[in-house]
VMD Tcl script that draws the C-alpha trace (Angstrom):
set ca {
  {192.15 184.03 9.19}
  {191.69 185.78 12.52}
  {193.82 188.84 13.27}
  {194.46 190.09 16.78}
  {196.15 193.30 17.84}
  {198.73 192.53 20.47}
  {200.33 195.39 22.32}
  {203.48 195.04 24.36}
  {202.72 195.29 28.04}
  {206.18 195.45 29.56}
  {207.35 198.71 27.95}
  {205.98 201.93 26.48}
  {205.99 201.58 22.72}
  {206.07 204.31 20.10}
  {203.18 204.13 17.71}
  {204.28 207.05 15.50}
  {206.91 209.78 15.42}
  {207.68 212.72 13.18}
  {209.18 216.19 13.59}
  {206.14 217.55 15.45}
  {204.50 214.68 17.35}
  {205.39 211.42 19.05}
  {202.57 209.03 19.95}
  {203.47 206.80 22.91}
  {200.96 203.94 23.16}
  {197.87 206.10 22.43}
  {199.01 209.45 23.86}
  {200.39 212.17 21.56}
  {203.22 214.44 22.74}
  {203.97 217.72 20.96}
  {206.92 218.93 23.06}
  {210.31 217.24 23.34}
  {210.41 214.18 25.59}
  {212.67 211.60 27.19}
  {211.34 208.04 27.02}
  {212.26 205.08 29.20}
  {210.72 201.63 29.17}
  {208.25 202.64 31.90}
  {207.86 206.44 31.84}
  {207.78 209.57 29.71}
  {209.55 212.68 30.96}
  {207.68 215.42 29.16}
  {209.34 218.53 30.57}
  {212.76 218.15 28.92}
  {212.74 221.61 27.31}
  {215.07 220.97 24.35}
  {213.73 222.47 21.13}
  {216.79 222.51 18.86}
  {219.58 219.93 18.73}
  {222.03 222.58 17.51}
  {221.40 224.65 20.67}
  {221.51 221.63 23.01}
  {223.94 221.97 25.92}
  {225.75 219.40 28.06}
  {223.53 220.47 30.99}
  {220.48 219.22 29.06}
  {222.08 215.77 28.95}
  {221.99 215.44 32.76}
  {218.35 214.22 33.08}
  {219.16 211.50 30.54}
  {222.43 210.48 32.19}
  {220.65 210.28 35.57}
  {218.59 207.39 34.15}
  {221.81 205.36 33.70}
  {221.11 203.96 30.23}
  {223.55 201.84 28.26}
  {222.56 203.63 25.06}
  {220.63 206.77 24.15}
  {218.68 207.19 20.93}
  {218.74 210.90 20.19}
  {215.86 211.70 17.84}
  {216.61 215.07 16.27}
  {213.41 215.88 14.43}
  {212.63 215.59 10.74}
  {216.21 214.77 9.81}
  {219.38 213.58 11.46}
  {221.39 216.47 12.93}
  {224.34 215.98 15.22}
  {224.62 217.95 18.45}
  {227.86 219.67 19.45}
  {230.92 217.65 20.34}
  {230.48 218.80 23.95}
  {227.01 217.21 24.10}
  {228.26 213.94 22.59}
  {231.20 213.96 25.01}
  {228.81 214.36 27.96}
  {227.44 210.91 27.09}
  {230.61 209.19 25.98}
  {232.69 210.30 28.99}
  {230.20 208.45 31.17}
  {230.35 205.29 29.07}
  {226.90 205.84 27.52}
  {226.54 205.13 23.83}
  {224.57 207.63 21.79}
  {222.96 207.10 18.40}
  {221.77 210.18 16.55}
  {218.91 209.77 14.07}
  {215.71 211.38 12.86}
  {212.60 210.88 15.03}
  {211.02 208.21 12.83}
  {214.21 206.10 12.88}
  {214.57 206.63 16.63}
  {211.01 205.36 17.14}
  {211.61 202.22 15.08}
  {214.91 201.52 16.83}
  {213.34 202.18 20.24}
  {210.59 199.64 19.66}
  {213.12 196.97 18.74}
  {215.59 197.62 21.58}
  {212.91 198.12 24.24}
  {211.14 194.92 23.18}
  {214.43 193.08 23.72}
  {214.61 194.39 27.29}
  {217.63 196.60 26.61}
  {218.61 199.42 28.97}
  {217.83 202.14 26.44}
  {216.51 205.69 26.63}
  {215.08 207.56 23.65}
  {214.74 211.29 23.27}
  {212.60 213.03 20.71}
  {213.24 216.67 19.88}
  {209.98 218.11 18.60}
  {209.37 221.46 16.95}
  {206.21 223.50 16.72}
  {204.20 223.19 13.56}
  {204.89 226.03 11.12}
}
mol new
graphics top color blue
foreach p $ca { graphics top sphere $p radius 0.5 }
foreach p [lrange $ca 0 end-1] q [lrange $ca 1 end] { graphics top cylinder $p $q radius 0.2 }
display resetview
């Protein structure tokens, strides 16, 4: 049996994600990022979901997604109600999950052509 590696060509896929690193296609990122189907915004600056402010939602909202996958690191942690409201008041759904779950969900939704944005909050290695 012949095996071939096929990579999606119409969106940026996540190869691996954990609390410290996200690998997009073949490029590792070690600082928090915003991911769209065709670009990575690597200067987001969020390092802790608990300290996240509604102002830090603005670069995500500007992308006009239908849904945001908020990857919060090693485990699922919800941001403040004000941060969630910043999405919901604009009609943008938000799903909060750990980075590994956000990566798996991203790959499925992006492969379906959905208007989705994923964020990955990454922390420095101890």
